[in-house]
N, C-alpha and C positions, 0 to 999 in steps of 0.2 A: 643883702635886699636891699634897691639904693632908696632911702626913702628917713623920715622921722616917726614916724608912725608904721604899722601896720598898714594902718589905712591911706600911707602918700605914698606906698612901696610903690615903685612901678617901672622899675627895671632892674637890673643887677647878671649877674649870671644864675643864682639859684631863681630869685621871680622867673627866667626866661625859662630855665631846664622846669620851674613848676609848670609854668605855662604849655612846653610845651606837647607832657604829662598829659594838662587836661583837653591841647585841641587832639590829641592824637585817643582821647578817649571820648571823645563827640560832647564836650563838658565847656560853658558856653567864656561858665565866667571863674576866680579861684580866689575862694576868704585868706587872706591868711592872718593866723594868732602869733601871737609872741605870748608864751608861753616858757617854761619854769626848765632849762636842760635837766636839774637833777630827779626832777619826779618822773619826767617821758623817757629817762636811760630807764628808767629802775621800773619801766612796764604801770606807771599809776597814773596818767592822764586817759583821757579819755575826747569822743567828737571831735576828732581832726581823721583822716585818709592821708596824710604823707607827709612824712617832717625829713627837711633837705636842709644841712646844713654842715658839713663835711663829716656829718659822723664817723666819727670811727666802727671801724665794726669788729667785733671784741669776744666772743667763747659765754663769758662772762651775763655778755648785755647781751647777747644773743640767745641768751632762760629769761628773756623778760620781755621782749619784743621781735618783732620780723625785722628782716632786712635787707633789702634788693639783693642785687645780683654788684657787683663793688660799678662803682662808674668812677672811680679814678684815685687816686695815690696823693700821700701827701708825705714826700722821704726828707732823710734833712743834706744843708748843705754846705758844704766844706768853705768858710769864706775867709782868705788869706790877706793879705796885705804885696802892692803891684809891684810895695816901691823893693824889695830886694827876692829872691834867687824863689822860684814856684814852686810851691811844693809840690808832692809827686807822692802816687801810691804804697813805694819804695816803704820812704820815708816816712809813715805815716806813726810810726807806732812810734819815732822819736820827737814829737810835736809836743808844745802847752799848747794846751785847748781850752775853750771857755764856755764854759757850758751854762743853764737854766739848773738851777737847784733841785731837787726835784726833775726833775725829767727825764724823755727814752732815749734820750745825748747820755748823760748822763751815769741811765745802766748801762748802757752799752758802752761804755771806756769799761765799767770798771769788769764786765760778765766778759766781754765781747774781745776787742780791739789790747789791755791793761797795755797802756802806756808808758813807758820809762819813766818819763816823769808826770809830777805832780797836777792835777788841771785846777785849774778855776771854779768855783761856782758864784754866781751872783743871781740876786732875786729882782732887777730889769731887768729887760733886753737894752735894753740901750747901753749899760754901763757892759756889758758882754763888749758891744762893740765900740765903745769907750779905752777898752782890757786891749784894743787891739793897736785897735790907733795908738796907744803911747807906746808899743811896742814889749807888753806884759807877757801879752799870751800870743805866736802863733799862726795862730787857729781860729772858728768861730763855728762852734756844730750845730746847729738851728736847722726850726722846719723850713724850706724854701721857699713857701709860702711868704717867710719872714728874710729870712738870706738874698733875695733875691732883686729886693723890695730897695734892702740897705745897702748894697752895693751898687744899686742905678742911683740914689742919693747921695753915694758919695763923693759920685762927677771923675772915678775912675782911681781914686784910693784904694778900692777893696773890691777879687772878685770873688767868685759863687767855682770854685776850680772845677768842682764836683760833688756827686751825691754821693751819699753812703743810703744805702735802705734800713733805715735807720725810720720807721714811725707807725704808720698800718695802712688800710686801705677803707674808702668810705666807701657808705651806701647812703643808699633810703630810709627811713624809719618807720616803721608798721605797727599795729595795735598788733599786737599777738591775737588767733590769728586772723590772719587777715587774707580776707578770700580779697582780695587787691595783686597778690605777690606775684600772680604769673606771670598776670597781663601787664603789671609794673616791668615788673623781669625783662617780656618780650619787648618793650616800649626802650627800655635800657641799653640794651642788645643794637636795635635800630640805628638810637643818637649816636654810639658809639660806631656802627658799621659805616654811618651815611657820613660821621662827621659832625657833627648836628653839636657833638660834646665836643670836642678842639673849635669848630668856629667859635661858640661859645666863652672860652678860654681864653683864645686869640684876643677876640672883643673885650673882654672885661679886664685879665690879667693881664698882659705882654705888658703892657704901655706901661706896668709898674716894675713888669722884675724885670726891664731895657731892651724888651724884643727875642729875650731868651726864653725860648720851651725850654721845659726844664726837663724833660727826654732827651733835649739833644747832650743833657749834660752824661760827663765818663762818670760811672758806676764802680766809685772805690769800697771796698774794706769786704 
């Protein structure tokens, strides 16, 4: 959402996504409201039709609100330095990682990969990449929407070598039970099929991603 307040937003991926839905529904205008995430996700908010902001679809949330079918996902990027041997899928288990404290990436290391070296945890994203630059760790595991811009900003020092399917799929949130859910799902399917969403992703995200399409990255783990 590009703008400083709900009244000044007039561009951005989520805004254009909402505008596409409104257009398909024959609605000439949309009105934005800035709301509290915690209240929204537990089903305590009313007076809205859709909420769009990359909300993860989770079973415990589906008990409180309605979700559309997934329109995207946010997986994990593996970021490493470019001044040494390139990391490999086969060598992942022996790498020393940096992850955010309490993140889904930390849980994946503990429960799935179980690396041979103890990973480092940090409270701040900048600290993860500072540790990577200082060669205190071999790689950073973090959400792709964070990993790709960080690699781009490094001006070639870092590269996202792969993605790991740790994270989740995202959907549109609606009040439960929503009479609009079936229609919204039809619209989302249309926008996926005709590449409307992919084109919006290219327009608003790919420059920050250094021109990399996240879906083109090899899947490890």
